[in-house]
N, C-alpha and C positions, 0 to 999 in steps of 0.2 A: 464710379462705378456704374453702369447702367444697371438700373432695377435695385440698386441699393436704397432706393426711396421706399421699398416695400418691405425692409428688413422689419421695421420695428412694428408694423401693423401685424406682419406674419408671428411675430416672437409674441406679442398680446394673444392673438387669435389660438397660438398654440398653446399658452400658458391657460387659457381659458377652456380649452377644450378636453386636454392630453391631463392637466393637472387637478383643475380645480375639481372635478367629480372626484376624485381620491382623498380630499381633506376632508376630515368629520365636520362637518357644516354647525354641529351643535357646540362646539368648542371655542372659546374666547380668543385663543392664539389664532387659529385658523381664520376666523372671521376678520381678524385684526390685521394679521398677513396679507389677506386679501384685499383688502380696503388701503389698506397702504399700497399696495402694488396700484390701484385704481387712482389715487390721489398724486403718487408719483408722476404718472403719467400726465394727469392734467396740469399739476406744476411746471411739467416740460411744456406742453402746450402753450400754456398761458405766458410763460416765460417768453418762448418764440413769439406770441401773437401780439403780446405787446411792444418789444422790443422793436421787432421786426414789420409789424404790419400796421401798428396802430400809431404808436410815437411818432414816426416820420408824418403823419396826418396833420394837416393846420386847422385844430376845431373852429376857427374863426371864418373857414369857407363851408359852402354847403355839403359839398364831398366830404370834407374831414369832421365836420359836423355828424354828418350820418356813420362812418366809420368808428368814431367815438361811441356814438350810442349802439351801436350793433354790439361792440366789444363790452360795453356796460351790461348789456342783457345777458352776455354769455356769462360773464364776472357771476351775476346773480345767481344765473342758472347752476354752475358750476360749486359756488357759495352751498347753495340749497342742498345738492347733492351731497357736497361735503359733509352737512349736518345731518343727513339721512343716514348716510355710511357710519358717521360716528355712533348713531344711537345703534345701527345694527352690528355692530362690532359684539353686542352682546346679546344673548336670547334666553328666556327662561321656558319651564316646562313643568306646571304643579301637577301633573296627574296622580304621580306616585305619592303626593301628600295629600290628595283629595282620595285616594285608595285607602290610607290609613285614617283618615277623618272618618269616613264612610264607615270602615270597621268598628272604629270606636262607637259611633254615634248608633249604630244598628245594636249594638250589646249595653247601649245605656238605657234606663227606665224613662219609659215616653213623657211621664212627667218631670223628668229632668233638662228635658231638651228645652231649647227655648222656641219660644211661642214666634210664629211667623203670619204677618198679613201679607197676602197675595194680592196686589192691585194691579186690577186689566183697565187700563185709561182708554175713554174711547170719546168721540164727540159725533162724528156723522157716518160710522161707518155700518154696512146693512147686516143682516143675520148671516147671512152667507161666508161675512168674513168672522165674526163674534162668535157663532156657537162652535167651532171647533177649539177654541183656544178656552172657551169659558169651560167645558166640558172637561179638557184636558188637564185645566188645572184644579178641577174638581177631584180628579184622580190622583194626586201626588200621593207618590209615596212616602209620607211623613206622619207622625202620629198626633202634630199640635198647629195646625194651621187654618185658619179662614180664608176664603176667597172673597173679595169686594170688585165688584163692577163699578167702575169711576164714570159715570155718563153725564159729560158735559153737554150731551145733546137734550136732557130731560124728557126722554122719549117713556111715554105709558107703556107700549109695547115690550120694552127691553128690560122695563121694572117687572112686569108680570111674567116673562120669559126667566129670568133670575130666579122669582119667587118659586117657578114651576120646576128648576132644577135645584134647588135647595143651595143658592149661594147668596152673597149680602150684594145688598144696592145702594149705592151711596149718590148723590147728585148735591148741586147748590145753585144759589138763585141767579148766579150770574158767570160771566167765563173769564172773570178778572186772571189775568198773567198765564191765560191758556191752561198748558199741560201743568208747568209748573205749580200754578194755582189751584188746579185740580187735586195733585198731589199733598200738598200743603192744608188743604181743605179735609182731606181723608186722614191725612196724620191726626188733624186736630179733634176726630171722632173716633178714631180707634187707640189702640195701646200696645201693643205686639213690640216683641223687643228686636225683630228685625222686620222687615218688609221687602217685598219683590215687586219690581216695577216693570211690568210685560204692556206695551203696545197692545192696540185692539186686535192685531194680526197675528200675534206671538203666541205659539202653545209651547206650554212647557213639558218636556221629556218628565217622565214618572220619577226619576231618581234626580232630579235637579237639585231639590233642596238638600236631600242626603249626600250630594257630591258637593256643595258649596257651605251649608252652614257650619260645619267644622272650621272652616278658616278664620270665622270669629272667635275663636279660642285665644287668637292671636290680639290683644288690644289695641294696637296700631292699624289693624286692617278696618276700615271703614266701609269700602264697598268691595264685592265681588262680582267682577264685570266678566259676562260670559260674551263668547264670539255670535255674531249675528249669523245664523244659516237660514236659508230660505227655500221653500218648497218649488219655486218655480224659477223658471230659467230669467235671468235679469234682461234688461231691456237689447242691449247688444248680443246675447247671446240667440234671444228670439228674433229678433228682426235682422239678423245675419244668417238667419237660419242653423245655428250652430248647435241648437238642442242645449244638452249639460253636459257636453263632452269638451269646453273649454274652461278654466277657471272664472268663478264667478268675480265680477271685478272689484267685489269686496274682500275676496279671499286674500290678497295681497296686504289689505289693513289689518285683519283680523287673523290671518296667521303667519305674518312675518313681522310687521310693524309692532302691534300690540305686545305680543311677546319681549321684544327688543325694548320696548317703553318700559314695560313690566320688569325686566332686568334691572334697569336703572332707577324704580320706584318712581316711574313717571308715566304709567298706564292711566287711562282716564275712562271715566264712567260713559257710556253710551246711550244712555237711558235704557231703552227697552232689553231685557234679559241681562238685569244688575239686581244683586240683593244687598240691600244697604243697613246699616247700625241706626236705630232709630235716636240713641242717644248722641252719635257723633253728629249725624245732620242737625240735630237740635243745638249744638254748639255755635253752629254756623248761622241759625235763624232759620232753620230747614231749607227746603229746594229754595235755592236762589232765584230770582226774579227778572234781574237785571239783563239777560242777555236771553235772544231767541234760542241758544243753545245753554240750557241750564245745565244739561249733564257735567259737560266739560268744566264749566263754571264753579260747580258742586265740589269738585277734584281738585282744582285749584284752590278753594277756600281750605278744605280739609287738608292740605298738603300745609299749608300756614299752621293748622294747630297740631300737626305731628301725625296725622293719619296719612294713609296710603290707600290705592285703589290696586288691588289685588285682581288680577287677570289669569282665567282658567281657561284654557284653550281646548275645549270640549264641545262637542255640541249637544246643548241641553235645551235649548229651545228653538223654535222655527218658524218663521214668518214668511212675509209675501215682499219679495222684492218690487219696488215699483214697477205696476203694471203697465205703464203708457210712458211716451216720452215726456209729456206733460206732467205727470207725477214723479218721472226723475228728475226734471228740472226744478219743480218745486223742492222737492227734498234738498239737492244741491246747493240750491239759492240759500235756503235757511240754513243749512251748515256753513257755507261761506260766509254769511252774514254774521252770523253769530261768532265764528273765528275770528273775523277782525273785531267784532265788538269787543273782543278781550283784551285790545287795544287801548281803550277808551275810557275802560271800568277802573276805579280805585284798586276794587279787589281783583282787577286781572292781570296780565301777565307782566306790565310794568309797575304794577303796584308793589309794596314793602311785603317784606317777609319771604321771599324764595330765593334760592340759589341761583347762580350765574346759568348751572347747567339747567336748571328746572325751567328759568325763562327761556333759554334758548330751545328746549326740546318743546314748550307750549306756545312759542311764539309763530303766530300764523303764515309763516314764512311759504308753506305750500301755497296755499292762496294768493298770497300778494306776487310769487314770484313765478311758480310752475306754470299757472294755468296762462299768465299773459305772455310770459315765454314761448309757450305753445303755441300761440296766435302769431306771436311776432316773428316767430320761425317760418312761417309760411308767406309770410309778405316781404321777408328778405330777398328771397329769389325773385318774386313778382317785379320789385322796386328795380332789381338791376338788370332784369330783362328789359321792362319797358324805360327807364330812365338811363341805364348805364353807369348807374351809383355804384360803386363797388363797395361790399360790404369790409373789404380790405385794401391794402395795398403793398405793390412791390412784392405780390408770392406769385409762383408759379405753380402750374400743376403737381411738379416732383415734392416741392414743400408742402403743398395740402396733404399728398399720398402720405409723405412722412410724419405729418403733425396732425394733421384733423383725423384721419382715419384712424391711428392708435387711439387718440382720445376716445372716439365713440365705442369702439371696441371696451375698453379697458373701463369704462362707465357700464356699459349696457352689460357684458360678460359676468362682473361680480353681480350684480343685481338678480338676475337669472339664477345664478348659484346660491345667492342666498335665500332666494324665494322660494328654492325647491321647483322651479319650473311655473310657479304662480304669475311671474311676471312677463308676458308676450309683449315684445315691443314693438312691434305693428299694430297688433289689436289695440295696446295700451294708449298708443301714440292716437290713434282714430278717436278711441271713445274719449279720451281729454280733449281733442280738438274738438268733438260735437260738445262738450261741456263749457269751453272755452267763449262759444258764440253767445251764451248766454250769462255765465259767470263774468266775464270781464267787465259787461256795463253793470252788474251786482258790485264788483269789487269798488269801482270808481263811485256809483252811488253811495256805498257804505261808507267810504273814506272822508267824503264830503258831509253825508249824514247819517251818522252810524246809529242811530235809534230813530223809532217812530213807526217802522215797517211792522205790521201785526205778524203775528204768529200764524203761518198756515199749514194746516196740516196736509200730508202726504196722501192724496186721494188713492183709496184702496176698493177692491171687488166692484159693484155696479157702480160707484162713482167715479172709478179710476179714468173712465174716458179713453178714445182711442183716436188715433188721427196724425196727423204732421205739424211739427213746429215750423211755420210758415219762415218766421225771421232767421231759424236757425238753420234750415234747408236752404233758403236763397242765399245767407251770406255764404256757405259751404258752395255752391251750383256757381256764384260770383267768382271767387277765388279760384275755382276749380278750372273756371272759362279763362280768365286771367292767367293762371300758370300757364296752359296749353295754348292759348294765342301767343302768350310770350315766346313760348317755344317757338310756335311755327315762324313767328316774325323773323327770329334772330337764325333760322334756318334759310333764309332766303337771303342771297346777297345784297339784292336791292334794297333790303327791307332791316338788314341788321342794324341793331343798337350796340350790342357787343361784339367788337371785332375780333378779338384775340380769340382764336379757336380755342387755346387750352381753358380759358375762362368759361366758354360757353361750353366746353366739356363739365367742367365743374359745376354750372348752374344746372346742366341737364341732370347731374346726378342728385342733387338736393331736391329739385322740381319731381324727380321722378317719385322720389319718397314722398314728399306733400302731396302729390296728387294721389298716390294709394291712399295714405291716411284722409284724405278729403274724401274719397271715394267710399270709403267706410263709413266715415261721418255722415253721409249723405244716405245710405242705406241704413244707417241704424236708425236716422232720425224719423223715419217713417214706420208707425206702427202697422205691423202684419196681422195683429189680431189674435186673440187665444179661444181656443177651439172648445175646452173642457170648461164645463160651469165649475166645477172643482179641482183643484190643483192636487194632482197625484205626487205621493209622498215615496221619495226614493228610499230604498231600504234593502238591507241583504239579509234579512232574517230569514228563517227557515219556519216551515209548518206543514203538519200533517192534514194530509188530504184524503178522502174516502168517496171515492167514485161511483157513479150510480151503475158501471159496470161489474162492482166489486173489485176494483181494484184500491189497493192503499198505496201511498207514494209518502216520499216526504220532499217538499218542492221548495225552492229557494223563492223567497215573496222579494220580485224586484220593484214594484212600486204598489202603491194602494192608496184608493180614497175610500169616502162613504159609500160610492157607488159601484166599487167595484178594484181589481187588482189585476196584474199582470204575473204571471208564474213560470218559473223557470223549471219545465215539467221534465223528468228523468227520461233519455231516451230509451230503456228497456221497459218502458208501462204504455199502454196504449192509451190515448187520450179518451177521457170520458165527454159525456154530450153535458153532464151536470156533476157537481161534486157537493159536498159538506166539508168546509176546513175547521178544524179543531184547533182554535187559537187558545194558548194557555188562558185561565181566567176568564173566559166568556164561553155563552153558550154554542155550539155549532151552528155555522153560518150557511144557510144554503146559497147556492151559485151557479148562473146557467154558463155554460162554456159559450161566448161569443166569437171566437176568433182561436183559429188552431194554425200555428206556423211553425208546426213539428215541434221542436225545442220549448217553445215559449206559448202559452194560454193567455188569452185574455178573457176575464170573467166578469160577469156582473152580478151583484149580489142582489139576493131576494130576502129582504129583512121581515120581519114578523110584523115588528110594531115599535113604535116611538123607543121602547123603552130599550129592545135590541139595537137600535139606531144609535143611540146615545152609548151603549155598551162597546160597541163597535166603532165609535169615534175616539174613546176612551182607550181602546185596545191599538188602534192605529198607532196612537201618539206615545205608546209605550214600547213600540217594537226597536224603534233606534234608526235615526236616519242614516243612511250612507253618504257621510259626508266624502268620501274619497272617490273623486269621480277618474273616471279613465280618460284621460287626455286624447286628443286626436291627434294622430302622426300629423308632423308637419306638410305630407302630401295630402292626407284626406282634408284637413284645414284647408289647404289651398284648394281642391276641389270644390268643396262645401262653398267658398268665398266664389271662386269663379260663377259656379252655378247660380249664386244669388244676385251678380253683378248681370248674368244673361237673363236670370229670371225676371 
């Protein structure tokens, strides 16, 4: 029947649009049902793909070898997806448990609460990065803790700053084993029962300890890991002009993947924003130094001892996302190298003492499969358009519509639903593609030589640098040029390489998607620069304001930094020229109104002295970040992307 080839894809899309939104996303049965649907469609596709379009090809010929190679890449990608979906059939939420623990701790005698050492790890970050986190840590709402700045840069000015602010300062004679060695040295000269690890740019919210310490009542909990929330827009948001109205690309991991890993007791430590039990770490010889990602290796070693890493998905610490393309690549290359190193260590993912499920969930399949497949997916249409080597044999467009489109919808729709909208297919593809240009060489070099590459700190603040990664941008432009030229060549009868019009149509479909992703990667790969010297802290707090015109109002605090803030001003109140803010626990803050947009005021603080400045910094980190971003509608998102392309 004509048009029947569309039935399967329309059915899958209909289920995703009409049924999935009504299902309870937190329930295991609903998640399992949705995952099963996706996997059934994938199994249907693989059955057709192998029997009809791969098996007839002779792998001893050039064309047949290419067809089999493409299929094996597809098979690996779908297996990777299946492992991820298996993990996502469960999820967890420990906020209610954190409420009970906080209630208990606040009613306990201070002397009965465990002592905590708060470690801020730094190497070369400037005072513009360090000041806020140090003061925020000093202001933690907990009766029994010490703050220690672990300075691997051995800087006298930082020692003097710590002494002036009343926090501890620890350094060592060398930088052996980088961050892991820095923490281990601090553990040797301190003795609290618990310790917090914070990177130099991470500032804790005042109630971080009250919300986490209670979990250690369970003797099997060795680490409580918190999500990483960021005060600044990430590279993709900044360079594409999206502001903070698209999900930060790490939200998918911290808000979707980590809660699911936690539900399987397979969450892992992510270094910063973690609270750890000293005695448990002592059982594994303290922080391991065999990998450049010592945090995930710690979780693996602790699993073997019967301990778990508990994940509490609450915004209790806030840091800086990489501030440049260079910084982003440094960070991701380190993560990639550390993940692959786990395959080569005796205590890694293939070593003794782990269950099959733990091995499966900790195996670095995302690095080994997802990243190369993303780049390979761009090459397939290019090879076809330029050489005529088809990725499959014996299929017409109606079969592609009947089998390929349903599997694309069945693997994409459930991920959007499972992630609560944190997964945006086109943006995610563009970002993954940008990363692949640097990570594929890292994967290959690490497989050949797993160890020997030194730990590289992600540059932050004044050391972040700006510019463009010439290699990544050049490769993206080359691939985009080859894609567009390939389409142009095949559009002219006298130069056509692909003679079948149906197959040219299929190549056009996949090439168009690749071209969009490449354009996003090109735009995201060039730093636009950041205008503010201090990042604004998004919040949804309320604050009492006293205007110089005698007006009193309760305004919404939209964002704030040590230099000023943006207020949501009540429409029935006249906007003053200056005002005094009355934050809880802080002396009134004088401020000048520097911008009046009607219902929104921009203000600049007039701070009396360093003491008030310190108090304001501590207050800023106590008000609570607004972790819920209002996402752009598809129409506004498209308009911003088009404007970025044209601009």
